[in-house]
Gaussian input, Z-matrix of N, CA and C with variables (Angstrom, degrees):
# hf/3-21g

backbone

0 1
 N
 C     1     B1
 C     2     B2     1     A1
 N     3     B3     2     A2     1     D1
 C     4     B4     3     A3     2     D2
 C     5     B5     4     A4     3     D3
 N     6     B6     5     A5     4     D4
 C     7     B7     6     A6     5     D5
 C     8     B8     7     A7     6     D6
 N     9     B9     8     A8     7     D7
 C    10    B10     9     A9     8     D8
 C    11    B11    10    A10     9     D9
 N    12    B12    11    A11    10    D10
 C    13    B13    12    A12    11    D11
 C    14    B14    13    A13    12    D12
 N    15    B15    14    A14    13    D13
 C    16    B16    15    A15    14    D14
 C    17    B17    16    A16    15    D15
 N    18    B18    17    A17    16    D16
 C    19    B19    18    A18    17    D17
 C    20    B20    19    A19    18    D18
 N    21    B21    20    A20    19    D19
 C    22    B22    21    A21    20    D20
 C    23    B23    22    A22    21    D21
 N    24    B24    23    A23    22    D22
 C    25    B25    24    A24    23    D23
 C    26    B26    25    A25    24    D24
 N    27    B27    26    A26    25    D25
 C    28    B28    27    A27    26    D26
 C    29    B29    28    A28    27    D27
 N    30    B30    29    A29    28    D28
 C    31    B31    30    A30    29    D29
 C    32    B32    31    A31    30    D30
 N    33    B33    32    A32    31    D31
 C    34    B34    33    A33    32    D32
 C    35    B35    34    A34    33    D33
 N    36    B36    35    A35    34    D34
 C    37    B37    36    A36    35    D35
 C    38    B38    37    A37    36    D36
 N    39    B39    38    A38    37    D37
 C    40    B40    39    A39    38    D38
 C    41    B41    40    A40    39    D39
 N    42    B42    41    A41    40    D40
 C    43    B43    42    A42    41    D41
 C    44    B44    43    A43    42    D42
 N    45    B45    44    A44    43    D43
 C    46    B46    45    A45    44    D44
 C    47    B47    46    A46    45    D45
 N    48    B48    47    A47    46    D46
 C    49    B49    48    A48    47    D47
 C    50    B50    49    A49    48    D48
 N    51    B51    50    A50    49    D49
 C    52    B52    51    A51    50    D50
 C    53    B53    52    A52    51    D51
 N    54    B54    53    A53    52    D52
 C    55    B55    54    A54    53    D53
 C    56    B56    55    A55    54    D54
 N    57    B57    56    A56    55    D55
 C    58    B58    57    A57    56    D56
 C    59    B59    58    A58    57    D57
 N    60    B60    59    A59    58    D58
 C    61    B61    60    A60    59    D59
 C    62    B62    61    A61    60    D60
 N    63    B63    62    A62    61    D61
 C    64    B64    63    A63    62    D62
 C    65    B65    64    A64    63    D63
 N    66    B66    65    A65    64    D64
 C    67    B67    66    A66    65    D65
 C    68    B68    67    A67    66    D66
 N    69    B69    68    A68    67    D67
 C    70    B70    69    A69    68    D68
 C    71    B71    70    A70    69    D69
 N    72    B72    71    A71    70    D70
 C    73    B73    72    A72    71    D71
 C    74    B74    73    A73    72    D72
 N    75    B75    74    A74    73    D73
 C    76    B76    75    A75    74    D74
 C    77    B77    76    A76    75    D75
 N    78    B78    77    A77    76    D76
 C    79    B79    78    A78    77    D77
 C    80    B80    79    A79    78    D78
 N    81    B81    80    A80    79    D79
 C    82    B82    81    A81    80    D80
 C    83    B83    82    A82    81    D81
 N    84    B84    83    A83    82    D82
 C    85    B85    84    A84    83    D83
 C    86    B86    85    A85    84    D84
 N    87    B87    86    A86    85    D85
 C    88    B88    87    A87    86    D86
 C    89    B89    88    A88    87    D87
 N    90    B90    89    A89    88    D88
 C    91    B91    90    A90    89    D89
 C    92    B92    91    A91    90    D90
 N    93    B93    92    A92    91    D91
 C    94    B94    93    A93    92    D92
 C    95    B95    94    A94    93    D93
 N    96    B96    95    A95    94    D94
 C    97    B97    96    A96    95    D95
 C    98    B98    97    A97    96    D96
 N    99    B99    98    A98    97    D97
 C   100   B100    99    A99    98    D98
 C   101   B101   100   A100    99    D99
 N   102   B102   101   A101   100   D100
 C   103   B103   102   A102   101   D101
 C   104   B104   103   A103   102   D102
 N   105   B105   104   A104   103   D103
 C   106   B106   105   A105   104   D104
 C   107   B107   106   A106   105   D105
 N   108   B108   107   A107   106   D106
 C   109   B109   108   A108   107   D107
 C   110   B110   109   A109   108   D108
 N   111   B111   110   A110   109   D109
 C   112   B112   111   A111   110   D110
 C   113   B113   112   A112   111   D111
 N   114   B114   113   A113   112   D112
 C   115   B115   114   A114   113   D113
 C   116   B116   115   A115   114   D114
 N   117   B117   116   A116   115   D115
 C   118   B118   117   A117   116   D116
 C   119   B119   118   A118   117   D117
 N   120   B120   119   A119   118   D118
 C   121   B121   120   A120   119   D119
 C   122   B122   121   A121   120   D120
 N   123   B123   122   A122   121   D121
 C   124   B124   123   A123   122   D122
 C   125   B125   124   A124   123   D123
 N   126   B126   125   A125   124   D124
 C   127   B127   126   A126   125   D125
 C   128   B128   127   A127   126   D126
 N   129   B129   128   A128   127   D127
 C   130   B130   129   A129   128   D128
 C   131   B131   130   A130   129   D129
 N   132   B132   131   A131   130   D130
 C   133   B133   132   A132   131   D131
 C   134   B134   133   A133   132   D132
 N   135   B135   134   A134   133   D133
 C   136   B136   135   A135   134   D134
 C   137   B137   136   A136   135   D135
 N   138   B138   137   A137   136   D136
 C   139   B139   138   A138   137   D137
 C   140   B140   139   A139   138   D138
 N   141   B141   140   A140   139   D139
 C   142   B142   141   A141   140   D140
 C   143   B143   142   A142   141   D141
 N   144   B144   143   A143   142   D142
 C   145   B145   144   A144   143   D143
 C   146   B146   145   A145   144   D144
 N   147   B147   146   A146   145   D145
 C   148   B148   147   A147   146   D146
 C   149   B149   148   A148   147   D147
 N   150   B150   149   A149   148   D148
 C   151   B151   150   A150   149   D149
 C   152   B152   151   A151   150   D150
 N   153   B153   152   A152   151   D151
 C   154   B154   153   A153   152   D152
 C   155   B155   154   A154   153   D153
 N   156   B156   155   A155   154   D154
 C   157   B157   156   A156   155   D155
 C   158   B158   157   A157   156   D156
 N   159   B159   158   A158   157   D157
 C   160   B160   159   A159   158   D158
 C   161   B161   160   A160   159   D159
 N   162   B162   161   A161   160   D160
 C   163   B163   162   A162   161   D161
 C   164   B164   163   A163   162   D162
 N   165   B165   164   A164   163   D163
 C   166   B166   165   A165   164   D164
 C   167   B167   166   A166   165   D165
 N   168   B168   167   A167   166   D166
 C   169   B169   168   A168   167   D167
 C   170   B170   169   A169   168   D168
 N   171   B171   170   A170   169   D169
 C   172   B172   171   A171   170   D170
 C   173   B173   172   A172   171   D171
 N   174   B174   173   A173   172   D172
 C   175   B175   174   A174   173   D173
 C   176   B176   175   A175   174   D174
 N   177   B177   176   A176   175   D175
 C   178   B178   177   A177   176   D176
 C   179   B179   178   A178   177   D177
 N   180   B180   179   A179   178   D178
 C   181   B181   180   A180   179   D179
 C   182   B182   181   A181   180   D180
 N   183   B183   182   A182   181   D181
 C   184   B184   183   A183   182   D182
 C   185   B185   184   A184   183   D183
 N   186   B186   185   A185   184   D184
 C   187   B187   186   A186   185   D185
 C   188   B188   187   A187   186   D186
 N   189   B189   188   A188   187   D187
 C   190   B190   189   A189   188   D188
 C   191   B191   190   A190   189   D189
 N   192   B192   191   A191   190   D190
 C   193   B193   192   A192   191   D191
 C   194   B194   193   A193   192   D192
 N   195   B195   194   A194   193   D193
 C   196   B196   195   A195   194   D194
 C   197   B197   196   A196   195   D195
 N   198   B198   197   A197   196   D196
 C   199   B199   198   A198   197   D197
 C   200   B200   199   A199   198   D198
 N   201   B201   200   A200   199   D199
 C   202   B202   201   A201   200   D200
 C   203   B203   202   A202   201   D201
 N   204   B204   203   A203   202   D202
 C   205   B205   204   A204   203   D203
 C   206   B206   205   A205   204   D204
 N   207   B207   206   A206   205   D205
 C   208   B208   207   A207   206   D206
 C   209   B209   208   A208   207   D207
 N   210   B210   209   A209   208   D208
 C   211   B211   210   A210   209   D209
 C   212   B212   211   A211   210   D210

   B1=1.4449
   B2=1.5216
   B3=1.3211
   B4=1.4527
   B5=1.5154
   B6=1.3359
   B7=1.4611
   B8=1.5184
   B9=1.3207
   B10=1.4644
   B11=1.5220
   B12=1.3190
   B13=1.4534
   B14=1.5251
   B15=1.3367
   B16=1.4536
   B17=1.5141
   B18=1.3355
   B19=1.4597
   B20=1.5232
   B21=1.3187
   B22=1.4694
   B23=1.5260
   B24=1.3297
   B25=1.4620
   B26=1.5180
   B27=1.3148
   B28=1.4619
   B29=1.5244
   B30=1.3225
   B31=1.4653
   B32=1.5252
   B33=1.3235
   B34=1.4612
   B35=1.5283
   B36=1.3017
   B37=1.4627
   B38=1.5283
   B39=1.2989
   B40=1.4564
   B41=1.5238
   B42=1.3196
   B43=1.4619
   B44=1.5249
   B45=1.2896
   B46=1.4612
   B47=1.5134
   B48=1.2965
   B49=1.4609
   B50=1.5229
   B51=1.3153
   B52=1.4627
   B53=1.5208
   B54=1.3060
   B55=1.4586
   B56=1.5209
   B57=1.3234
   B58=1.4519
   B59=1.5202
   B60=1.3112
   B61=1.4562
   B62=1.5267
   B63=1.3003
   B64=1.4562
   B65=1.5233
   B66=1.3364
   B67=1.4758
   B68=1.5218
   B69=1.3412
   B70=1.4632
   B71=1.5219
   B72=1.3193
   B73=1.4713
   B74=1.5276
   B75=1.3176
   B76=1.4664
   B77=1.5319
   B78=1.3238
   B79=1.4655
   B80=1.5271
   B81=1.3298
   B82=1.4663
   B83=1.5260
   B84=1.3181
   B85=1.4671
   B86=1.5278
   B87=1.3294
   B88=1.4620
   B89=1.5215
   B90=1.3280
   B91=1.4689
   B92=1.5244
   B93=1.3274
   B94=1.4616
   B95=1.5297
   B96=1.3261
   B97=1.4647
   B98=1.5269
   B99=1.3339
   B100=1.4640
   B101=1.5256
   B102=1.3273
   B103=1.4662
   B104=1.5229
   B105=1.3180
   B106=1.4683
   B107=1.5262
   B108=1.3123
   B109=1.4658
   B110=1.5149
   B111=1.3249
   B112=1.4622
   B113=1.5256
   B114=1.3201
   B115=1.4644
   B116=1.5233
   B117=1.3335
   B118=1.4691
   B119=1.5315
   B120=1.3222
   B121=1.4640
   B122=1.5294
   B123=1.3242
   B124=1.4590
   B125=1.5138
   B126=1.3311
   B127=1.4688
   B128=1.5274
   B129=1.3326
   B130=1.4554
   B131=1.5221
   B132=1.3134
   B133=1.4667
   B134=1.5250
   B135=1.3346
   B136=1.4709
   B137=1.5181
   B138=1.3404
   B139=1.4672
   B140=1.5211
   B141=1.3287
   B142=1.4634
   B143=1.5242
   B144=1.3301
   B145=1.4586
   B146=1.5284
   B147=1.3297
   B148=1.4629
   B149=1.5272
   B150=1.3352
   B151=1.4544
   B152=1.5214
   B153=1.3132
   B154=1.4651
   B155=1.5292
   B156=1.3209
   B157=1.4654
   B158=1.5207
   B159=1.3407
   B160=1.4592
   B161=1.5319
   B162=1.3184
   B163=1.4622
   B164=1.5232
   B165=1.3294
   B166=1.4614
   B167=1.5221
   B168=1.3169
   B169=1.4598
   B170=1.5280
   B171=1.3219
   B172=1.4574
   B173=1.5314
   B174=1.3409
   B175=1.4619
   B176=1.5316
   B177=1.3344
   B178=1.4570
   B179=1.5309
   B180=1.3168
   B181=1.4732
   B182=1.5244
   B183=1.3180
   B184=1.4661
   B185=1.5260
   B186=1.3378
   B187=1.4674
   B188=1.5305
   B189=1.3122
   B190=1.4625
   B191=1.5179
   B192=1.3137
   B193=1.4590
   B194=1.5225
   B195=1.3289
   B196=1.4699
   B197=1.5098
   B198=1.3330
   B199=1.4557
   B200=1.5060
   B201=1.3169
   B202=1.4694
   B203=1.5236
   B204=1.3383
   B205=1.4660
   B206=1.5237
   B207=1.3292
   B208=1.4641
   B209=1.5226
   B210=1.3280
   B211=1.4579
   B212=1.4966
   A1=110.71
   A2=117.89
   A3=121.17
   A4=111.82
   A5=116.98
   A6=120.82
   A7=109.82
   A8=116.99
   A9=120.70
   A10=110.99
   A11=117.04
   A12=120.94
   A13=109.66
   A14=116.95
   A15=120.92
   A16=112.32
   A17=116.92
   A18=120.94
   A19=110.07
   A20=116.70
   A21=120.31
   A22=111.14
   A23=116.71
   A24=119.81
   A25=111.04
   A26=116.79
   A27=119.99
   A28=110.06
   A29=117.46
   A30=121.52
   A31=110.83
   A32=117.05
   A33=120.64
   A34=111.79
   A35=117.70
   A36=121.66
   A37=113.03
   A38=117.86
   A39=120.69
   A40=109.83
   A41=115.96
   A42=120.30
   A43=108.95
   A44=114.84
   A45=120.48
   A46=108.45
   A47=115.77
   A48=119.64
   A49=109.28
   A50=115.22
   A51=120.43
   A52=107.07
   A53=115.40
   A54=119.70
   A55=108.73
   A56=115.63
   A57=120.99
   A58=109.44
   A59=115.43
   A60=119.59
   A61=108.03
   A62=116.88
   A63=120.98
   A64=110.52
   A65=116.63
   A66=120.37
   A67=110.52
   A68=116.36
   A69=120.41
   A70=110.31
   A71=116.00
   A72=120.83
   A73=111.13
   A74=116.55
   A75=120.65
   A76=110.35
   A77=117.30
   A78=121.14
   A79=110.72
   A80=116.98
   A81=121.36
   A82=109.86
   A83=116.55
   A84=120.43
   A85=111.09
   A86=117.31
   A87=120.55
   A88=111.16
   A89=117.04
   A90=120.13
   A91=110.03
   A92=117.29
   A93=121.11
   A94=109.96
   A95=116.76
   A96=120.88
   A97=111.60
   A98=116.79
   A99=120.79
   A100=111.11
   A101=116.78
   A102=120.96
   A103=109.68
   A104=116.99
   A105=120.68
   A106=111.13
   A107=116.73
   A108=120.42
   A109=113.12
   A110=116.92
   A111=119.79
   A112=110.77
   A113=117.28
   A114=119.67
   A115=111.08
   A116=116.83
   A117=120.11
   A118=110.93
   A119=115.82
   A120=120.58
   A121=112.16
   A122=116.77
   A123=120.15
   A124=112.77
   A125=117.50
   A126=122.73
   A127=108.56
   A128=115.35
   A129=120.24
   A130=113.24
   A131=117.54
   A132=120.23
   A133=109.20
   A134=116.77
   A135=120.09
   A136=110.71
   A137=116.73
   A138=120.91
   A139=110.18
   A140=117.54
   A141=121.87
   A142=111.10
   A143=117.06
   A144=120.52
   A145=112.97
   A146=117.84
   A147=120.84
   A148=112.36
   A149=117.12
   A150=122.17
   A151=111.37
   A152=116.51
   A153=122.52
   A154=109.21
   A155=116.41
   A156=121.78
   A157=112.25
   A158=117.24
   A159=121.42
   A160=112.42
   A161=116.72
   A162=121.25
   A163=111.15
   A164=115.47
   A165=122.12
   A166=106.60
   A167=116.14
   A168=122.87
   A169=107.54
   A170=116.28
   A171=122.11
   A172=109.03
   A173=117.62
   A174=119.08
   A175=110.10
   A176=117.42
   A177=119.27
   A178=111.42
   A179=115.22
   A180=123.02
   A181=113.57
   A182=116.77
   A183=122.15
   A184=108.33
   A185=117.93
   A186=119.22
   A187=110.27
   A188=116.18
   A189=119.39
   A190=110.74
   A191=114.68
   A192=122.49
   A193=106.59
   A194=116.50
   A195=120.31
   A196=110.14
   A197=116.26
   A198=122.01
   A199=113.36
   A200=115.40
   A201=121.59
   A202=111.62
   A203=117.47
   A204=120.10
   A205=113.21
   A206=118.88
   A207=120.25
   A208=112.35
   A209=116.76
   A210=119.13
   A211=107.55
   D1=-39.29
   D2=-179.82
   D3=-59.88
   D4=-38.17
   D5=179.01
   D6=-65.80
   D7=-41.58
   D8=-179.91
   D9=-62.76
   D10=-41.01
   D11=178.78
   D12=-65.93
   D13=-43.85
   D14=178.83
   D15=-60.69
   D16=-44.57
   D17=178.86
   D18=-63.93
   D19=-40.01
   D20=179.05
   D21=-63.15
   D22=-41.38
   D23=179.86
   D24=-67.21
   D25=-40.84
   D26=178.72
   D27=-64.61
   D28=-43.54
   D29=179.94
   D30=-63.07
   D31=-35.11
   D32=-179.41
   D33=-69.13
   D34=-24.08
   D35=-178.04
   D36=-88.10
   D37=-5.51
   D38=-178.58
   D39=-71.81
   D40=141.06
   D41=177.23
   D42=-99.29
   D43=157.89
   D44=178.18
   D45=-108.56
   D46=138.74
   D47=178.12
   D48=-66.36
   D49=141.92
   D50=178.10
   D51=-101.36
   D52=129.59
   D53=177.27
   D54=-80.01
   D55=117.05
   D56=178.01
   D57=-101.53
   D58=140.03
   D59=175.28
   D60=-79.65
   D61=167.84
   D62=175.56
   D63=-62.24
   D64=-33.24
   D65=176.73
   D66=-65.05
   D67=-41.26
   D68=177.21
   D69=-60.23
   D70=-48.69
   D71=-179.30
   D72=-60.87
   D73=-42.55
   D74=179.88
   D75=-64.22
   D76=-40.39
   D77=179.75
   D78=-65.37
   D79=-41.98
   D80=178.64
   D81=-63.90
   D82=-45.76
   D83=179.28
   D84=-62.44
   D85=-36.60
   D86=178.94
   D87=-65.25
   D88=-42.24
   D89=178.17
   D90=-62.53
   D91=-43.92
   D92=178.84
   D93=-60.83
   D94=-44.80
   D95=178.32
   D96=-62.58
   D97=-40.70
   D98=179.32
   D99=-63.69
   D100=-44.99
   D101=179.23
   D102=-61.51
   D103=-49.74
   D104=-178.86
   D105=-62.91
   D106=-41.53
   D107=-178.74
   D108=-64.04
   D109=-43.05
   D110=-179.90
   D111=-68.06
   D112=-36.53
   D113=178.20
   D114=-69.06
   D115=-42.56
   D116=178.72
   D117=-61.50
   D118=-36.25
   D119=-178.96
   D120=-79.98
   D121=-10.05
   D122=-177.12
   D123=73.15
   D124=19.75
   D125=-179.03
   D126=-93.15
   D127=80.95
   D128=-174.12
   D129=-73.37
   D130=-23.43
   D131=175.13
   D132=-66.99
   D133=-47.54
   D134=177.66
   D135=-63.60
   D136=-37.48
   D137=178.15
   D138=-61.17
   D139=-47.13
   D140=-178.81
   D141=-63.66
   D142=-33.91
   D143=-179.33
   D144=-68.98
   D145=-13.65
   D146=176.44
   D147=-75.49
   D148=-13.27
   D149=-177.25
   D150=-99.81
   D151=159.39
   D152=176.50
   D153=-67.55
   D154=157.63
   D155=179.58
   D156=-54.30
   D157=-36.58
   D158=-176.03
   D159=-104.84
   D160=28.67
   D161=-178.93
   D162=-59.96
   D163=148.16
   D164=174.23
   D165=-121.86
   D166=122.54
   D167=-179.30
   D168=-113.43
   D169=137.59
   D170=177.99
   D171=-113.01
   D172=83.48
   D173=179.49
   D174=-66.33
   D175=146.43
   D176=179.99
   D177=-63.58
   D178=134.58
   D179=177.12
   D180=58.99
   D181=26.70
   D182=179.45
   D183=-137.07
   D184=159.83
   D185=173.96
   D186=-68.86
   D187=157.41
   D188=-179.44
   D189=-64.39
   D190=154.36
   D191=178.93
   D192=-116.65
   D193=126.57
   D194=-176.43
   D195=-118.99
   D196=123.22
   D197=176.03
   D198=98.33
   D199=137.17
   D200=-178.08
   D201=-61.19
   D202=-34.51
   D203=-175.12
   D204=-65.94
   D205=-19.06
   D206=177.71
   D207=-99.59
   D208=-4.64
   D209=177.19
   D210=-71.68

């Protein structure tokens, strides 16, 4: 019985691949390019505007930052 429970728990934790369309992939790549471009340019206002109003950012070795207005 223990093996059956273990197998069931492992199976429950498996993720399923999501089929992305080419449009989805292009949109994701565009967001990545936009983020990288604004950071490279040092345009932190434009960078912050890419996030939702209530975004939460976890900078390394820093406290979390909550909300676009404090980015």
